[in-house]
C-alpha positions as CSV (number, residue, x, y, z in Angstrom):
1,M,-84.7,7.5,-27.5
2,G,-85.7,5.6,-24.6
3,V,-85.2,2.2,-26.3
4,L,-82.7,1.1,-23.1
5,H,-84.9,2.6,-21.0
6,A,-88.2,0.2,-22.4
7,I,-86.2,-2.3,-22.8
8,T,-84.6,-2.6,-19.1
9,T,-88.6,-2.0,-17.7
10,I,-89.7,-5.3,-19.6
11,I,-86.9,-7.4,-18.1
12,T,-87.3,-6.0,-14.7
13,N,-90.9,-5.0,-14.0
14,N,-93.1,-6.7,-16.5
15,L,-91.7,-9.8,-16.4
16,N,-89.7,-9.9,-12.8
17,I,-86.3,-11.4,-14.5
18,N,-82.7,-10.3,-12.9
19,M,-80.1,-9.5,-15.3
20,Q,-76.9,-10.5,-14.8
21,S,-75.0,-8.6,-16.5
22,L,-75.6,-5.5,-19.4
23,N,-73.3,-4.5,-22.4
24,I,-74.4,-2.0,-24.9
25,G,-72.1,-0.1,-27.9
26,S,-73.0,2.5,-30.1
27,N,-71.9,3.3,-33.6
28,D,-73.4,6.0,-35.7
29,G,-76.9,5.9,-33.8
30,V,-76.8,2.4,-34.2
31,F,-76.7,0.2,-31.2
32,E,-76.1,-3.4,-30.4
33,G,-76.0,-5.2,-26.5
34,K,-75.9,-8.1,-25.0
35,I,-78.3,-9.0,-22.1
36,K,-77.1,-11.8,-19.6
37,A,-80.4,-12.8,-17.8
38,L,-81.8,-15.7,-15.4
39,V,-84.9,-17.2,-16.7
40,Y,-86.9,-19.9,-15.5
41,D,-87.4,-21.8,-18.8
42,T,-87.3,-21.4,-22.1
43,A,-90.9,-20.7,-22.4
44,H,-89.9,-17.7,-19.9
45,L,-86.9,-16.9,-22.3
46,D,-89.5,-17.1,-25.3
47,Q,-91.9,-14.4,-24.0
48,L,-88.8,-12.0,-22.9
49,I,-87.5,-12.3,-26.6
50,S,-91.2,-11.5,-28.0
51,S,-91.3,-8.9,-25.5
52,I,-88.0,-7.0,-26.4
53,K,-89.1,-7.7,-30.2
54,K,-92.2,-5.5,-30.1
55,V,-90.2,-2.3,-28.4
56,D,-90.5,0.3,-31.4
57,G,-86.7,0.9,-33.1
58,I,-85.8,-2.6,-31.8
59,N,-84.1,-4.6,-35.6
60,E,-83.1,-8.2,-34.1
61,V,-83.4,-10.2,-30.6
62,K,-81.6,-13.2,-30.4
63,R,-80.6,-15.9,-27.9
64,T,-76.6,-16.9,-28.0
65,S,-74.9,-19.0,-25.7
């Protein structure tokens, strides 16, 4: 509960990042999603990934192309 809210709060409020898209799917209480976000540079992306990994309930965060 609240994982999606925590993630979107980190992205929009804490790091002031604009999301272009958000796609979430769920199966047996486990969800997987893709977030397309506009970041300034790789350091900003690394900060975003690190912050999301700290959310309770997150198992993996990775960059895709």
